[in-house]
Backbone as CSV, one residue per row, in Angstrom:
resi,resn,N_x,N_y,N_z,CA_x,CA_y,CA_z,C_x,C_y,C_z
1,UNK,-59.575,59.596,-2.537,-58.905,59.779,-1.296,-57.910,60.915,-1.465
2,UNK,-57.920,61.857,-0.577,-57.040,62.992,-0.728,-55.616,62.617,-0.373
3,UNK,-54.690,63.259,-1.026,-53.269,63.047,-0.749,-52.922,63.684,0.573
4,UNK,-52.088,62.987,1.318,-51.704,63.483,2.632,-50.403,64.237,2.476
5,UNK,-50.442,65.470,2.922,-49.238,66.287,2.851,-48.782,66.592,4.261
6,UNK,-47.552,66.919,4.377,-47.063,67.369,5.662,-46.369,66.256,6.430
7,UNK,-46.385,66.350,7.779,-45.666,65.395,8.600,-46.226,63.997,8.504
8,UNK,-47.556,63.850,8.299,-48.133,62.507,8.183,-47.640,61.806,6.924
9,UNK,-47.432,62.539,5.861,-46.941,61.957,4.613,-45.526,61.456,4.799
10,UNK,-44.732,62.277,5.502,-43.356,61.866,5.753,-43.329,60.637,6.650
11,UNK,-44.177,60.604,7.660,-44.235,59.483,8.579,-44.710,58.226,7.863
12,UNK,-45.678,58.358,6.975,-46.180,57.224,6.203,-45.118,56.687,5.265
13,UNK,-44.374,57.575,4.621,-43.336,57.098,3.706,-42.185,56.463,4.490
14,UNK,-41.880,56.954,5.690,-40.808,56.345,6.479,-41.257,54.981,7.014
15,UNK,-42.556,54.827,7.335,-43.070,53.526,7.766,-42.984,52.540,6.603
16,UNK,-43.342,52.999,5.411,-43.254,52.133,4.225,-41.798,51.768,3.950
17,UNK,-40.914,52.713,4.139,-39.491,52.469,3.918,-38.975,51.431,4.922
18,UNK,-39.363,51.553,6.170,-38.958,50.587,7.193,-39.534,49.212,6.870
19,UNK,-40.800,49.157,6.412,-41.414,47.872,6.039,-40.659,47.239,4.884
20,UNK,-40.257,48.027,3.913,-39.506,47.510,2.774,-38.141,46.989,3.230
21,UNK,-37.484,47.743,4.101,-36.182,47.311,4.611,-36.330,46.029,5.449
22,UNK,-37.391,45.952,6.234,-37.651,44.760,7.032,-37.904,43.555,6.130
23,UNK,-38.673,43.746,5.080,-38.949,42.652,4.135,-37.658,42.222,3.442
24,UNK,-36.817,43.175,3.071,-35.542,42.851,2.424,-34.638,42.086,3.400
25,UNK,-34.614,42.535,4.664,-33.787,41.854,5.662,-34.289,40.432,5.903
26,UNK,-35.616,40.250,5.964,-36.180,38.912,6.159,-35.847,38.016,4.969
27,UNK,-35.945,38.571,3.781,-35.627,37.794,2.573,-34.154,37.375,2.586
28,UNK,-33.284,38.308,2.946,-31.848,38.000,3.013,-31.585,36.936,4.079
29,UNK,-32.243,37.071,5.251,-32.068,36.108,6.330,-32.546,34.721,5.901
30,UNK,-33.680,34.642,5.194,-34.191,33.359,4.724,-33.233,32.738,3.708
31,UNK,-32.692,33.582,2.815,-31.709,33.076,1.843,-30.469,32.541,2.560
32,UNK,-30.010,33.275,3.569,-28.842,32.831,4.333,-29.124,31.531,5.075
33,UNK,-30.329,31.391,5.627,-30.683,30.158,6.333,-30.741,28.977,5.367
34,UNK,-31.278,29.200,4.158,-31.303,28.125,3.151,-29.879,27.738,2.756
35,UNK,-29.026,28.744,2.552,-27.638,28.462,2.183,-26.926,27.717,3.307
36,UNK,-27.210,28.099,4.568,-26.602,27.431,5.707,-27.071,25.974,5.787
37,UNK,-28.340,25.727,5.548,-28.865,24.354,5.568,-28.228,23.530,4.446
38,UNK,-28.035,24.139,3.300,-27.407,23.432,2.174,-25.947,23.108,2.502
39,UNK,-25.239,24.063,3.095,-23.852,23.822,3.491,-23.768,22.725,4.550
40,UNK,-24.709,22.718,5.477,-24.733,21.677,6.498,-24.924,20.303,5.861
41,UNK,-25.811,20.240,4.900,-26.040,18.981,4.189,-24.777,18.545,3.443
42,UNK,-24.113,19.491,2.798,-22.885,19.165,2.077,-21.786,18.713,3.032
43,UNK,-21.674,19.370,4.189,-20.666,18.971,5.173,-20.946,17.574,5.721
44,UNK,-22.214,17.266,5.970,-22.561,15.921,6.440,-22.223,14.873,5.387
45,UNK,-22.503,15.190,4.134,-22.186,14.279,3.037,-20.673,14.081,2.941
46,UNK,-19.932,15.170,3.059,-18.479,15.085,2.999,-17.926,14.275,4.165
47,UNK,-18.511,14.443,5.334,-18.074,13.693,6.502,-18.335,12.202,6.309
48,UNK,-19.467,11.834,5.760,-19.766,10.420,5.501,-18.788,9.836,4.489
49,UNK,-18.522,10.588,3.424,-17.579,10.094,2.418,-16.173,9.965,2.993
50,UNK,-15.786,10.896,3.868,-14.471,10.825,4.507,-14.378,9.586,5.379
51,UNK,-15.425,9.296,6.120,-15.445,8.103,6.974,-15.332,6.837,6.110
52,UNK,-16.080,6.788,5.013,-16.006,5.632,4.116,-14.608,5.481,3.523
53,UNK,-14.008,6.598,3.143,-12.669,6.563,2.561,-11.647,6.102,3.588
54,UNK,-11.813,6.514,4.826,-10.903,6.087,5.879,-10.984,4.574,6.074
55,UNK,-12.195,4.047,6.067,-12.346,2.591,6.188,-11.729,1.851,5.014
56,UNK,-11.927,2.403,3.816,-11.353,1.776,2.623,-9.834,1.834,2.651
57,UNK,-9.280,2.954,3.095,-7.822,3.067,3.127,-7.233,2.130,4.175
58,UNK,-7.912,1.938,5.286,-7.430,0.991,6.297,-7.447,-0.433,5.741
59,UNK,-8.510,-0.773,5.040,-8.599,-2.111,4.443,-7.519,-2.293,3.386
60,UNK,-7.271,-1.246,2.594,-6.214,-1.331,1.581,-4.849,-1.493,2.236
61,UNK,-4.609,-0.787,3.335,-3.323,-0.899,4.025,-3.112,-2.316,4.545
62,UNK,-4.159,-2.895,5.129,-4.040,-4.277,5.617,-3.777,-5.236,4.461
63,UNK,-4.508,-5.071,3.370,-4.338,-5.967,2.223,-2.946,-5.825,1.617
64,UNK,-2.454,-4.608,1.520,-1.121,-4.412,0.931,-0.034,-5.004,1.818
65,UNK,-0.204,-4.911,3.147,0.779,-5.544,4.039,0.750,-7.062,3.878
66,UNK,-0.442,-7.619,3.724,-0.528,-9.077,3.537,0.107,-9.511,2.220
67,UNK,-0.125,-8.744,1.166,0.466,-9.086,-0.135,1.985,-8.993,-0.055
68,UNK,2.484,-7.906,0.565,3.938,-7.747,0.700,4.523,-8.897,1.510
69,UNK,3.857,-9.268,2.597,4.335,-10.371,3.424,4.344,-11.677,2.627
70,UNK,3.300,-11.902,1.853,3.228,-13.128,1.049,4.336,-13.157,0.002
71,UNK,4.618,-12.022,-0.612,5.690,-11.976,-1.612,7.051,-12.222,-0.970
72,UNK,7.274,-11.620,0.191,8.537,-11.841,0.887,8.672,-13.302,1.299
73,UNK,7.582,-13.894,1.739,7.609,-15.294,2.138,7.909,-16.193,0.935
74,UNK,7.312,-15.902,-0.210,7.594,-16.695,-1.415,9.059,-16.564,-1.822
75,UNK,9.602,-15.360,-1.708,11.002,-15.150,-2.055,11.908,-15.949,-1.106
76,UNK,11.612,-15.904,0.196,12.399,-16.671,1.165,12.327,-18.168,0.882
77,UNK,11.126,-18.641,0.547,10.984,-20.074,0.234,11.796,-20.456,-0.995
78,UNK,11.803,-19.604,-1.984,12.592,-19.875,-3.193,14.071,-19.970,-2.857
79,UNK,14.554,-19.051,-2.026,15.960,-19.082,-1.626,16.261,-20.351,-0.837
80,UNK,15.369,-20.702,0.092,15.583,-21.897,0.916,15.585,-23.162,0.069
81,UNK,14.642,-23.275,-0.847,14.588,-24.465,-1.717,15.841,-24.544,-2.585
82,UNK,16.300,-23.408,-3.075,17.519,-23.404,-3.891,18.720,-23.865,-3.077
83,UNK,18.831,-23.370,-1.854,19.946,-23.769,-0.990,19.859,-25.258,-0.650
84,UNK,18.634,-25.736,-0.367,18.470,-27.159,-0.052,18.860,-28.042,-1.233
85,UNK,18.407,-27.679,-2.418,18.775,-28.478,-3.605,20.281,-28.467,-3.836
86,UNK,20.882,-27.311,-3.676,22.332,-27.216,-3.860,23.057,-28.061,-2.810
87,UNK,22.573,-28.005,-1.563,23.232,-28.798,-0.508,23.057,-30.299,-0.759
88,UNK,21.892,-30.733,-1.249,21.703,-32.149,-1.561,22.637,-32.601,-2.690
89,UNK,22.790,-31.747,-3.676,23.705,-32.099,-4.776,25.127,-32.234,-4.242
90,UNK,25.528,-31.305,-3.374,26.886,-31.371,-2.815,27.054,-32.634,-1.972
91,UNK,26.077,-32.938,-1.116,26.160,-34.145,-0.283,26.136,-35.394,-1.173
92,UNK,25.388,-35.400,-2.228,25.318,-36.544,-3.147,26.689,-36.858,-3.721
93,UNK,27.423,-35.812,-4.108,28.723,-36.037,-4.717,29.846,-36.219,-3.687
94,UNK,29.743,-35.590,-2.523,30.853,-35.619,-1.565,30.690,-36.750,-0.550
95,UNK,29.515,-36.891,0.046,29.330,-37.865,1.126,28.026,-38.614,0.918
96,UNK,28.012,-39.460,-0.069,26.799,-40.185,-0.427,26.331,-41.097,0.710
97,UNK,27.229,-41.587,1.540,26.860,-42.478,2.640,26.009,-41.762,3.697
98,UNK,26.180,-40.464,3.840,25.448,-39.696,4.861,24.204,-38.992,4.308
99,UNK,23.829,-39.273,3.094,22.710,-38.582,2.462,21.391,-38.811,3.211
100,UNK,21.137,-40.043,3.662,19.885,-40.327,4.364,19.823,-39.562,5.692
101,UNK,20.903,-39.626,6.478,20.926,-38.888,7.749,20.823,-37.386,7.518
102,UNK,21.518,-36.918,6.531,21.489,-35.492,6.206,20.067,-35.058,5.835
103,UNK,19.376,-35.888,5.068,18.011,-35.580,4.658,17.082,-35.525,5.869
104,UNK,17.222,-36.463,6.795,16.378,-36.474,7.995,16.621,-35.213,8.823
105,UNK,17.865,-34.879,9.079,18.201,-33.697,9.871,17.711,-32.435,9.155
106,UNK,17.879,-32.402,7.862,17.454,-31.248,7.079,15.939,-31.073,7.125
107,UNK,15.192,-32.170,7.000,13.729,-32.092,7.065,13.253,-31.641,8.444
108,UNK,13.908,-32.120,9.504,13.559,-31.658,10.852,13.840,-30.159,11.009
109,UNK,14.940,-29.711,10.473,15.281,-28.288,10.522,14.290,-27.436,9.746
110,UNK,13.878,-27.906,8.584,12.883,-27.172,7.771,11.546,-27.116,8.502
111,UNK,11.134,-28.229,9.116,9.866,-28.253,9.857,9.912,-27.276,11.039
112,UNK,11.030,-27.256,11.766,11.160,-26.332,12.899,11.141,-24.884,12.412
113,UNK,11.822,-24.612,11.332,11.843,-23.258,10.771,10.453,-22.834,10.337
114,UNK,9.720,-23.731,9.706,8.364,-23.421,9.263,7.448,-23.129,10.454
115,UNK,7.589,-23.930,11.525,6.760,-23.712,12.713,7.054,-22.352,13.351
116,UNK,8.309,-22.002,13.465,8.680,-20.708,14.046,8.188,-19.565,13.165
117,UNK,8.349,-19.715,11.862,7.909,-18.661,10.939,6.390,-18.467,11.010
118,UNK,5.642,-19.543,11.065,4.184,-19.455,11.162,3.767,-18.771,12.461
119,UNK,4.432,-19.133,13.548,4.147,-18.500,14.834,4.407,-16.990,14.763
120,UNK,5.533,-16.604,14.199,5.894,-15.181,14.113,4.914,-14.411,13.226
121,UNK,4.500,-14.994,12.118,3.558,-14.316,11.219,2.201,-14.124,11.898
122,UNK,1.741,-15.148,12.606,0.467,-15.022,13.322,0.550,-13.952,14.399
123,UNK,1.654,-13.914,15.109,1.833,-12.905,16.152,1.879,-11.502,15.545
124,UNK,2.615,-11.342,14.437,2.693,-10.036,13.775,1.332,-9.606,13.247
125,UNK,0.565,-10.539,12.696,-0.769,-10.218,12.190,-1.694,-9.751,13.298
126,UNK,-1.630,-10.429,14.439,-2.465,-10.014,15.581,-2.055,-8.642,16.083
127,UNK,-0.752,-8.376,16.144,-0.280,-7.061,16.591,-0.718,-5.958,15.640
128,UNK,-0.630,-6.218,14.336,-1.056,-5.212,13.355,-2.556,-4.950,13.471
129,UNK,-3.344,-5.995,13.659,-4.787,-5.808,13.818,-5.099,-5.005,15.076
130,UNK,-4.370,-5.263,16.156,-4.587,-4.499,17.388,-4.227,-3.031,17.187
131,UNK,-3.143,-2.771,16.475,-2.746,-1.381,16.217,-3.786,-0.668,15.360
132,UNK,-4.310,-1.352,14.362,-5.328,-0.736,13.515,-6.595,-0.460,14.307
133,UNK,-6.977,-1.372,15.185,-8.163,-1.152,16.019,-7.945,0.033,16.951
134,UNK,-6.753,0.139,17.497,-6.455,1.261,18.385,-6.508,2.584,17.617
135,UNK,-6.010,2.591,16.392,-6.036,3.811,15.585,-7.455,4.199,15.221
136,UNK,-8.339,3.234,15.038,-9.720,3.528,14.666,-10.577,3.946,15.849
137,UNK,-10.150,3.630,17.067,-10.943,3.916,18.263,-10.908,5.413,18.555
138,UNK,-12.067,6.118,18.459,-12.065,7.570,18.688,-11.861,7.944,20.150
139,UNK,-12.082,7.029,21.069,-11.923,7.326,22.490,-10.498,7.119,22.965
140,UNK,-9.621,6.675,22.089,-8.232,6.445,22.454,-7.365,7.502,21.764
141,UNK,-7.144,8.653,22.410,-6.347,9.695,21.756,-4.898,9.272,21.637
142,UNK,-4.325,9.570,20.493,-2.930,9.226,20.257,-2.056,10.369,20.746
143,UNK,-0.961,10.030,21.350,-0.042,11.047,21.828,1.079,11.227,20.830
144,UNK,1.891,12.237,21.045,2.996,12.509,20.129,4.047,11.421,20.209
145,UNK,4.063,10.645,21.297,5.064,9.592,21.443,4.692,8.327,20.700
146,UNK,3.467,8.162,20.288,3.035,6.946,19.595,3.675,6.827,18.240
């Protein structure tokens, strides 16, 4: 086959050059699309892990509040029992005749205090659960005043 000289040779080499550039551009575009798909997959994975972590942190927050509340309640009970024992000892030595009446009144007072405390704890627990549900609800936007 004879070599082509002149304008046809230049036109043929420019067509080949354009084909090479087109192939390079397609290769680059395919590489970019693969990288974009990989990044999308990584972002989806990160989003799932973030959602899982958010759920875990909410559960940890609830558990830590319950533990703190239980510890505070145990401390209060210890103080109350100590005060009751001290008051019984004082009544035993000072007014032994009124010990039975004092014990009855004291037990009624402790029962009333326990009932009020249980009511307050249940109410606080329900309020905290409602607040956590509101925070988790994506359709309930929080304002700066919250």
